[in-house]
N, C-alpha and C positions, 0 to 999 in steps of 0.2 A: 503494499499500500504506499503510495507516494506520500500522503500526508504524515504517515508515521515515521518515515524517513526523515521529513522536514522537522517533525517535531523532537526528533531525536537529536538534530542538530541545536536546536534551542536548549534542549534538557541535558544534552551528553555530548557537547562539543569537544572536539580534540584540539581546535584552535580557536582563539577569540581576538577580534581587532577591537580596539576600544578608541572610538573616533571623537576627538575632542576631549580626551582625558586631560585633567588638570595637572599642571607642574606642580600645585601645592599639595604636599604630602604631610603637612602638619597633622597632629594627633586629632584637630577639629576638622579636618577636611573631609569632604564627601568625595572621596577618590576611589573609583572601582578597582583601579589596578592594585592600590595598597589593601584592599579588602580581599581580593582573590589571592594574594600572597599570605595574607592573614589566614584565610581559610584552608590553604594549601591545595589550591587548584593545581592539577598536575599537567594541564594540556598547555600549549603555546599560546602566549600571550604576546599581542603586538600593539603597543601604544601608538596612538596616530595624534601628532600635534606639531604644526608647523614651525612653532616657536622653541621646540626643543629638541635636543640631540638624542636624549636618554631621559628616561625617566626610572628611578628607582632601580637602576642597573640594568633596565631594558631598553633596547635601542628603539628610537622614537622615528617613525615616518611622517612625511609630510601629507601623503596621499595613500590610500588602501591599496590603489593600484601598483604601488611601489614594492609591496610585499611579495617575495618571490614564491611564495607557497599558497595553496589553496586555504580559503577561510570558511570555517563552518558557521560561525556566528559573529556578527558584527553589533556593536552597541554604539548608537548615535548621542552623544551627549553634548550636543550643540543647539543654540537658539534655534526656533522654530524656522525663521526665515531662511535659514541656511540647509534646512532639512532635505528639501527636494534634490539639490545639488549633490548632497552626500549619498542620497539613495541611488541616484543614477550612477554613481562611481561604484557603489556596491553591486549594482546589476551588472555593470561593466567587468567587474572583477569577477562575477559568477558567484558571488556570496549566497549561501543556502538559506540563512536565517538572520533576520534584522530586527533588533529591539529599538525603538524609538522612544526616548527618555521625555523629550520636550513635551508640555502641554499647550494649549491654545490653538487646538485644530477643530475638530467637529464639535468640540465641546465649548466653543469659544464664539467669536465673531464671524462675519462673512468671509473676511480674508482667511481666517483659520480654516473654515470649510472649503474654501478654493484651493488652500495649499494641501489639504488632505486629498482632494480629489486628484490633484497633480501627482502626488505621492503614489496613489494607487495606480494611476495610469502609466507612472514609470516603472513600478514594479512588476506589473502584468506584461510589459515587454520583455522582461527577463524570467528568471527561475527563481527570484527571490521572494520569500515569504516574510510578512511584517507583523510583529506584535507591538501593539500600541495605535497611535501612540498615547501619550499621557500615561506612561506604565512605569513600573519597577523591573518588568520583566520577569526574570525567573530565578527560583532558587531551587537547587538539588544538593541537599546536605550530604548526600552518598558520594557526591563527587567533588566537594569542597566549591561548590558554585553559587555565586549571586552576582546578578548584574546590576543590583540596586544601588543607588548612591549612598544611603545611610548603612552603617554596619550593623547587622543584626546577629543575633547568637544563633547559630545553627544547630540541629539536632537530627540524628536518624531515627525519626519516628514514622511508623507506618501509616501516616495520615498525609493526603494530599489536599491541596484547594486550588479551586480555580476562581479567580476574583475579579472584579471589576475596580478593586482599590488595592493599592499598595500596604494600606493599613494592616491587612491581613497578614503580611510577612512577618509582623510580630508575633502572630499566634494569638490563642485565646487565653483565658485567665490561668488554666493548667495544661494547656495543650500546644506544643509547637508542632509545626508542619515540616515533614522530612523533604516534601517537595512542593512548591508553589508557582503558579501561573497567574500572572496580572494580565488580562487581556486588554486592560485600558479601554481606549475609545473603539477597539475592536474593528479597525478598518479593513483588517484582513483575516488574522487568526482568530477564532472565535472558540464559544464553547464546545461544539461538535469536535473541531480540530484537537482541541487539548483533551477531551474525553478520549480520543481515540488512542493518545499516548497512554493514559492510565488504563485502558481496558485490559491490557495483559502485562502491566507492570507488576512483578512480584513484590517489589519493595513496599508498595501501597496497598492497604487493606481496606481502607474507608476513604471517601473523597467528600469534601465540602464544597459546595458551589455557592459563591457569593454572587448574587445576580440583581442587575437594576433592569437589565431588558435584553432581549435576544434578536439578533440581526436576522439569523436563519432558522425559523421557527422549525420547518421540516427537517433540517438537517440535525438540529438538536433533538427534536423527537425521536429520530431514528437511532441516533448515537446513544441517547440516555437510555432507551429502551434495550439496547445491546449490553451496555455496561453495567446496568443496574443487576443484570440476571448474573453477574460475575463478582460483584462487590456492591456493598451500600453506597447510594449517593445521597447527601443530606443537603438541602437547598435552604439557603437563608436569602429568601426574596424580599427586597425593599421596593419602595415607590409603590405601596399599597393604596395610600391615600391620594387625592388629586394633588395634594401639595407636594407630597413625596414623589409623584411622577413628574412633576414640574422639575423638582430638584435633580432627580436622575438624569433628565435631560440636558440639563445645565452641567451636570459632573462628567458624564461620558458622551453624550449625544445619543444615549440609547433609545430604541423604539421600546417604550414599557409595555404598554398594552393594558388591558383590564385584568384584575387580580383573579378573578374567577376563572378566566381561560388558563392561566398558569396552575391554579389548583386542579384543573381538568386534566392537564398535560402530566403534571406530577403523578396525579393517581393513575393515569394511565400507563405511563413508564416506569413506574415503581419507585419514583424518587420520593424520598421521606422529607416533608417540609417542617423546618423548625421556625418558630414564632420570633425567636430572638437568639442573641448569643449565647446565653446560658443554656437554653434548651439545645442548641446545636453541640455544645460542649458534652453535655449530657448523653446525648445520642451517639456521639463519636466514641466516648468511653465504653456505652452499652455494647455498641457493635462489635469494639475491640475485645471485650471482656466476656461477654455472656455466650452460652450457646445459644442456638436459634429457640424462640420461643413457639412451640409447635402448635398451641392451643390457647384458649382465652380464660382457662381456669385458674383461679388464683386462690392460694392459702396464705391467709393473714396472721402475724404473730406480732402481739403489741404490748408495750409496758403498761399502757393505761386505755380504758375503754373507749375514751374520747378519740384518741387518735386512730382506732379502730374503726369508729364511725365515719371519720374523715376519709379513711381508706376505702371503706365501701362506698360512699359517695363518688369518689374519683374513679372507682371501678365502673360504675354506673355511667359516668360521663364519657368515659374513654372506651366502653365497649368490651370491658373484660368482666367475668362472672365470679363472684364470690362464692366458692364451692361449698356444697354440702358435705361434710367429713364422712368418711365411711366409718363403719361401726367400729372397726379395728382400731382407728386413729383416736376415735372419741374414748375408747377403752385405755389406750395407753395414756392420753391426758387425763383422764378421770382419777388414776392411781397417783397423780401428783397434787390432785386438787381437794380441798376440804369439801364435804358434802354441802356445806351452806351456799358454795358458789355456784351451784346448778342453777339452770341448765348450762351445759358446756356447749360450744360451738364455734363456727368461724365467724369473726375473728377469734383468736385464741389470746386470752388475756394472761399473760406471763405473770403479772403480779398476783393473779389469782393461784395459778399453778404453784407459786412459791409458798402460798399460805399454809399448806399442810404441816410443813416442817418450820413454822415461825418465821419465815423471811430469814433464813440463815444465809449470809453471804457465802459460805463456802460451798452452798449446793447450786448457786446460781447458775454456773458454767455447765454443771453436768444436766441440770434440768432443761437449759437452754437448748442443749444437743439433742436431748429427748424430743423436745417439741419440734425443733427445726427438722430433724430426720423423720420424725412422725408425718409432718406435712409434705415434704418431699417423696416419701414412700408412698403418700395416699395416692391410690389408682386415679382418682378424680382430679388431681392437680397437675398444672403443667409449669407452675412457677410459684415461688414464695416471695412475699413482701414483709420485711421485718422492721418493726419501728420501736426504737429505745433511744433513751438518753445518752450522752456521751459521759458516762460516769467517771470515767478516768480524767475529765476536766473537774469534776467535783471534789474527788480525792483519789489518790492513786491506790490501787490495788491489783495484783495480778490476777486476783479471782474474778475481776470484771472483765478480763481480756478473753473474749470469746473468738478471736480472729483465727486461732488453730483450729477450734470447732468448726468454724465457718468453711475453711478451707478444706478440713477433712469430709465435711458434708458435700461440698462441692464437688469433690473428686469421687466420692461414693456415689452421686447421683448427677453425672456429667451432662444431662440431657435437659435439666431445670434450672433456670437462672433463679438466683438469689438476690434480691435488691433491698437495700437498707434505706431507711429514712432516719437520720439522726436529729433528735429534737435539742433545741438549746445550743449552747457554745460547742464548736468542734475541737477536738483536742487528740489525747493519745489514742483512743480506741478508734476513731475516724481514720486516723493515719495508718494504723496497724490494719484495719479491714482492707483498705485501698490497696496497702502493700501484698495482701495476698493474691492480687491478680485474679481472683475468683469472684468479686462481687463489686458494686459501685455504691458509694455512699451518696445519697442525694439529699438535698436541701429541704425536701417536704415529702410528705406522702404522696401527693398529687403527681409531684415529678417522678418519683420512683414508679407509679402506676403508668404514667404517660409514656416512660421509657420502654416498659415491657409490652405496652399495647403497640408502640411503634415498631418493635422487634417482630411481633406477631403479624403486623401488617406486611413488613418486608417479607417474612417467612411466607405468608399466603400468596404473595405476589410471585415470588420465584417458584414455588411448588406449581401454582396456576399454569405459568409459563412452560413448565416441564411437562405437564399434562397435556396442555395444548401442542407441544411440538410432537410428543408421542402420538397423539392422536392424527396428527396431520401425515405422519411417517407411515400410519396403518392406512 
């Protein structure tokens, strides 16, 4: 596939030309060459600056056409008025991939729109593909690559992002992106092209899409449908409101369209929509951590009856079912509970179960394990939501540390996710649970339930697609 070869020139270049790279290499300079050296990029680097003979020990050229070797990727770091001439030089050189950093094109005035049309016309006469304008370009932490002017911390995480803003290069609150593509004003390379790169990328397990608008709706539909069958795609779509759509138009010149259309496209293609950055992060963590959520039936264990009720309401809202516990599960829980706490059911009140032995702290971990494994073993359950305070914040005791219990239970029942909601301040227990790599701690009951519902939504999409393909083969 030609586009895949071109995208690899953006994401995995063997040679980079930096057109207009600054001679300023001070600590506060936005210098792409200095950044690439810092990241340990192993490919060949060619600085282009007619006012320098060398920069940071690298020979500097006055024109990209002077470079004696082929160039996979060129980055133009010059003002917008000079860009068309630089693009022409790149096409004459036969550059495969080109990042245009400058803004002020389709996102700006009439002159900017004319400049962008001219750039596109020049590029189409050659074989050069363009990312941007108004972009930071790409990040590939696995190759020590970043074309952005600021220096970001890179991390080899199995999460990719395709965005229309360079701000996502810094990552989310607790997630950094191993690979990032900022399509900017999207005059050429778009979402569909970028998804083609991630389709069979073994480094990346989940892809976040930050979208303001789509230039090629049909192309996106077809590629998203293909890729989402192989890995989860999570969309953070902005420009929902009329004012937001106007803001998106001024930011990237995007064709935003009605929000209901995007909802329909996402549903049809299996793309999971997140309402905000926090939900996007929750969903990324969930898809990286949990097994598939194969059904809608939930077991709930809670430290307080009130949070159990909140969780039941959340299940109703998000389409999950709070199960009727089997007789064997009820018998096991009944053995832990004083008779006065009857009737027992789902949600299971942990506080009540501890009452039989006088709320002895020494029993907490063992009884938590019994209840958790009983819910996981229940033939009616597809997953468990557990709600407790982070007692290690209140006072420290190893007896409250249930992280080992949770890890063992997850390994014993590997096909059922265990989601936690921690009430109150977060501390040692939250950290230990996250460190198990077997669960995710959410900030509320509803967020935990929502994540499991989205896991099930994605599972049902994939299985439906598989069944459809089997039927077509028959």
